C-alpha positions as CSV (number, residue, x, y, z in Angstrom):
1,X,152.6,-5.1,142.3
2,X,154.6,-2.4,143.9
3,X,155.3,0.9,142.2
4,X,158.9,-0.2,141.7
5,X,157.7,-3.4,140.0
6,X,155.3,-1.4,137.8
7,X,158.1,1.0,136.8
8,X,160.5,-1.9,135.9
9,X,157.7,-3.6,133.9
10,X,157.1,-0.5,131.8
11,X,160.9,0.2,131.4
12,X,161.4,-3.4,130.1
13,X,159.4,-2.4,127.0
14,X,157.3,-5.6,127.4
15,X,153.9,-4.4,126.5
16,X,151.5,-1.5,127.0
17,X,149.8,-1.2,130.4
18,X,146.2,-0.3,130.7
19,X,144.4,0.9,133.8
20,X,141.5,3.1,135.0
21,X,141.9,6.2,137.0
22,X,138.9,8.3,138.2
23,X,136.7,6.3,135.9
24,X,138.8,7.1,132.8
25,X,140.7,4.6,130.6
26,X,144.4,5.3,130.9
27,X,147.6,3.6,129.8
28,X,151.3,3.7,129.0
29,X,152.7,2.2,125.8
30,X,156.5,1.9,125.9
31,X,157.6,2.3,122.3
32,X,161.3,2.6,123.1
33,X,163.5,3.7,126.0
34,X,163.1,7.3,124.7
35,X,159.4,7.2,123.7
36,X,156.5,6.3,125.9
37,X,153.0,7.1,124.7
38,X,150.6,7.9,127.6
39,X,146.9,8.7,127.8
40,X,144.2,9.4,130.3
41,X,140.7,9.7,128.8
42,X,141.1,12.1,125.9
43,X,144.4,13.5,127.1
44,X,147.5,12.1,125.3
45,X,151.2,12.8,125.9
46,X,154.6,11.4,125.0
47,X,157.3,11.0,127.5
48,X,161.0,10.7,126.6
49,X,162.1,8.7,129.7
50,X,160.8,6.4,132.3
51,X,161.4,9.2,134.8
52,X,159.1,11.5,132.8
53,X,156.5,8.7,132.6
54,X,156.2,8.8,136.4
55,X,156.4,12.6,136.7
56,X,154.3,14.0,133.8
57,X,151.0,15.3,135.3
58,X,148.5,14.1,132.7
59,X,146.2,12.1,135.0
60,X,143.8,14.8,136.0
61,X,146.8,17.1,136.8
62,X,148.7,14.4,138.7
63,X,151.6,12.2,137.9
64,X,151.6,8.4,137.7
65,X,153.7,8.4,140.9
66,X,151.0,10.4,142.6
67,X,148.0,8.3,141.5
68,X,149.6,4.8,141.6
69,X,147.7,3.7,144.7
70,X,144.4,4.9,143.2
71,X,144.6,3.1,139.8
72,X,142.2,0.3,139.1
73,X,141.8,-2.6,136.7
74,X,145.4,-2.8,135.7
75,X,146.1,-5.0,132.7
């Protein structure tokens, strides 16, 4: 899956996405087009847009755009 496909999937509000990054369980749960719950290990955040989902640095100080090629076990 390309990062563009990943972004479109999350933005379609289909379902939450789970993955691992640096050995931590992470995910994005698209509640609505203005609310996305995100987590990485014990760190949680809420984004208000799909752009913020990919730019918020909650994944060990990096954004989802920055870590996309390093995520594992995507469900």
